C-alpha positions in Angstrom: -111.4 -14.4 36.4 -114.1 -14.5 33.2 -112.3 -12.1 31.2 -109.1 -10.3 30.8 -109.3 -7.0 28.8 -105.7 -5.9 27.5 -105.8 -2.4 25.9 -102.2 -1.4 24.2 -102.0 2.5 23.9 -99.1 5.0 22.9 -99.7 8.4 23.4 -103.5 8.3 22.6 -104.8 10.7 25.7 -107.6 11.8 23.2 -109.2 8.2 22.7 -109.3 7.6 26.5 -112.2 8.7 27.7 -114.5 7.1 24.4 -112.5 3.9 24.5 -112.6 3.0 28.5 -115.7 4.2 28.7 -117.4 1.7 25.6 -115.5 -0.9 27.2 -116.9 -0.8 30.4 -120.4 -0.1 29.1 -120.1 -3.3 27.2 -118.5 -5.5 29.7 -120.5 -4.5 33.1 -122.6 -7.9 32.6 -120.0 -10.2 32.2 -118.5 -10.2 35.7 -115.5 -11.3 36.9 -113.4 -9.0 34.6 -110.0 -7.1 34.6 -108.8 -4.7 32.5 -104.9 -3.9 32.1 -103.8 -0.5 29.9 -100.2 -1.2 28.7 -98.9 2.3 28.1 -96.2 2.1 25.8 -93.3 4.5 26.3 -96.0 7.4 26.6 -95.1 10.9 26.9 -98.6 12.7 27.0 -101.4 12.1 29.5 -102.6 8.9 28.4 -101.8 6.9 31.6 -102.8 10.0 33.7 -106.3 9.9 32.2 -106.5 6.4 32.5 -106.4 6.7 36.4 -110.0 7.7 36.3 -111.0 4.5 35.4 -111.4 0.8 37.0 -108.4 -0.2 35.3 -104.8 -1.6 35.9 -102.0 0.6 34.3 -98.9 -1.1 33.2 -96.5 1.7 32.0 -93.9 0.2 29.9 -91.0 2.3 29.8 -88.8 0.5 27.3 -88.8 -1.4 24.0 -87.1 -4.6 23.7 -89.2 -6.0 20.5 -89.1 -4.8 16.9 -93.1 -4.7 17.0 -93.6 -2.8 20.6 -96.8 -3.6 20.2 -96.9 -7.0 20.2 -94.4 -6.9 23.3 -97.1 -5.1 24.9 -99.5 -7.6 24.2 -97.3 -10.4 25.7 -96.8 -8.3 29.0 -100.5 -8.3 29.1 -100.8 -11.9 28.7 -98.4 -12.8 31.5 -100.7 -10.8 33.8 -104.0 -11.9 32.4 -106.2 -14.5 34.6 -109.2 -14.8 32.2 -110.7 -17.7 30.4 -111.3 -15.1 27.7 -108.7 -12.5 26.4 -110.0 -9.3 24.8 -107.4 -7.4 22.6 -108.5 -3.9 22.3 -106.7 -0.7 21.0 -107.4 2.4 22.5 -107.9 4.4 19.2 -111.4 2.2 18.7 -114.9 2.3 20.6 -116.8 -1.3 21.0 -120.9 -1.4 20.8 -122.8 -2.2 23.5 -123.2 -5.7 22.4 -119.7 -6.3 21.7 -119.1 -9.1 24.6 -122.8 -10.2 24.7 -122.7 -11.2 20.8 -118.6 -12.7 20.5 -118.3 -14.8 23.8 -121.1 -16.9 23.2 -119.2 -17.9 19.7 -116.3 -19.4 21.7 -116.5 -22.9 22.1 -115.7 -26.3 20.5 -112.9 -25.5 17.8 -113.4 -21.9 17.7 -111.0 -20.0 19.7 -110.7 -16.4 18.2 -113.6 -13.9 17.1 -113.3 -10.5 15.7 -115.9 -7.6 14.9 -115.9 -5.6 11.6 -113.7 -2.5 12.4 -114.7 0.5 10.4 -113.1 4.2 10.1 -115.3 6.5 11.9 -116.5 9.1 9.4 -115.3 12.2 10.9 -113.1 14.6 8.5 -112.8 14.2 4.7 -110.2 11.8 4.7 -111.7 9.5 7.2 -114.8 9.7 4.9 -113.0 8.6 2.4 -111.6 5.4 3.7 -114.7 4.8 5.3 -116.5 4.8 1.8 -113.8 2.4 0.6 -114.2 0.1 3.2 -117.6 -0.7 2.1 -116.0 -2.6 -0.6 -114.3 -5.0 1.7 -117.5 -7.0 1.5 -117.2 -8.2 -1.6 -113.3 -8.7 -1.4 -112.5 -12.6 -1.9 -109.9 -12.7 0.7 -111.6 -11.9 4.0 -111.0 -9.5 6.6 -108.1 -8.7 9.3 -108.6 -8.6 12.9 -106.8 -5.1 13.0 -106.0 -5.2 16.6 -109.5 -6.5 18.3 -110.7 -9.7 18.9 -111.5 -12.3 21.6 -109.5 -15.2 22.1 -109.4 -17.9 24.4 -106.4 -18.0 27.2 -105.8 -22.0 26.4 -105.0 -21.0 22.5 -103.1 -18.4 23.4 -100.9 -20.1 25.7 -100.9 -23.4 23.2 -99.3 -21.1 20.7 -97.1 -18.9 23.2 -98.7 -15.7 22.6 -97.6 -13.2 19.8 -94.2 -13.3 18.3 -91.8 -10.5 17.7 -93.2 -9.6 14.1 -95.1 -6.8 12.1 -98.8 -8.2 11.4 -98.8 -9.7 14.8 -102.7 -9.9 14.8 -102.3 -12.2 11.5 -99.4 -14.2 12.7 -101.6 -15.2 15.4 -104.6 -16.1 13.5 -102.6 -18.3 10.9 -100.8 -20.2 14.2 -104.0 -20.4 16.0 -105.4 -22.5 12.6 -102.1 -24.4 12.2 -103.2 -26.0 15.6 -106.4 -26.9 14.3 -108.5 -23.8 16.0 -111.1 -21.8 14.0 -111.6 -18.0 13.8 -114.8 -16.3 13.0 -115.2 -12.9 11.9 -118.5 -11.3 12.9 -119.5 -8.4 10.6 -122.8 -7.9 12.9 -120.9 -6.0 15.4 -119.3 -3.0 14.5 -116.2 -1.2 15.9 -114.8 2.3 15.2 -111.7 3.4 14.5 -111.1 6.6 15.3 -107.8 7.6 14.2 -107.6 10.7 12.1 -106.5 9.8 8.5 -103.8 11.6 6.6 -102.3 10.9 3.4 -98.7 10.1 5.1 -100.6 7.9 7.6 -102.5 5.6 5.1 -99.0 5.5 3.0 -97.2 4.6 6.0 -99.8 2.2 7.2 -99.7 0.2 3.7 -96.1 0.2 3.5 -95.8 -1.6 7.1 -98.5 -3.8 6.0 -97.0 -5.1 3.0 -93.5 -5.6 5.0 -95.6 -7.4 7.5 -97.1 -9.8 5.0 -93.8 -10.7 3.9 -92.3 -11.3 7.4 -94.9 -13.5 8.3 -94.7 -15.5 4.8 -97.5 -14.2 3.0 -97.4 -15.1 -0.4 -96.7 -12.1 -3.2 -99.5 -13.2 -5.6 -102.0 -13.1 -2.6 -100.5 -9.9 -1.8 -101.2 -8.3 -5.1 -104.6 -9.5 -4.9 -105.2 -7.8 -1.5 -103.8 -4.8 -2.9 -106.3 -4.6 -6.0 -109.0 -5.6 -4.5 -108.5 -3.2 -1.5 -107.1 -0.3 -3.6 -103.7 -0.8 -1.2 -101.1 -0.3 -3.7 -98.4 0.7 -1.3 -99.0 -3.0 0.2 -97.1 -4.4 -2.7 -94.4 -1.9 -2.4 -93.9 -2.6 1.5 -93.9 -6.3 0.6 -91.1 -6.1 -2.2 -89.0 -3.6 0.2 -89.4 -6.6 3.1 -87.8 -6.6 6.3 -85.9 -8.6 8.7 -87.2 -10.1 11.7 -85.5 -11.2 14.8 -87.8 -13.6 16.3 -85.8 -13.7 19.5 -89.3 -15.1 21.3 -92.1 -16.8 21.0 -90.8 -19.1 18.1 -92.8 -22.2 17.2 
């Protein structure tokens, strides 16, 4: 098996068609492949709509980890047989050249590549966020992976997959770097994030992001710098609030 795609979702029936169609179009030239949809305690028609597509659906009906999203990724990794693992969120759509461009970059010490993720500018709140994201190109702190990346199975096995922490994507990147692997951010490949933005959603995400940074031991000064350059003040509030990590599994 060449590529295993893991799509984690919870109650996102409105995004199923756009997401899975974009993945299937992009991956069609890269056989063999397998696609797993991890439906995390869905109470809507997400799993039912996924049955229209050539994917394997895993219905997760429990939450044993504090970060249920990281738990879903861990479940997908246990099933994955591919040399490369693509982690994609259901509320995103990938471009046709997604695999064409990113897969060849996974060689040598490069174990992880991720695209540019931008908010789809539909509706006023989304347009505002989309405009603000354009400032990130001049920020000195780099870009996060935001729930989408391609990583080698060997590297993920070496770090024993995600841990039960918030900010699991960043945590994975940091641990890969500690093992001597390189990570590449590829802004030429653009992925759209279709989640509808609201003030409550934005504040909640910033608070969680700040708490996640403290959990994975991001320094306070670096968090403040992030908040200033990205115009995300509630990230600092989240860091100050902090959170406890159970870290029951996947310790390094």
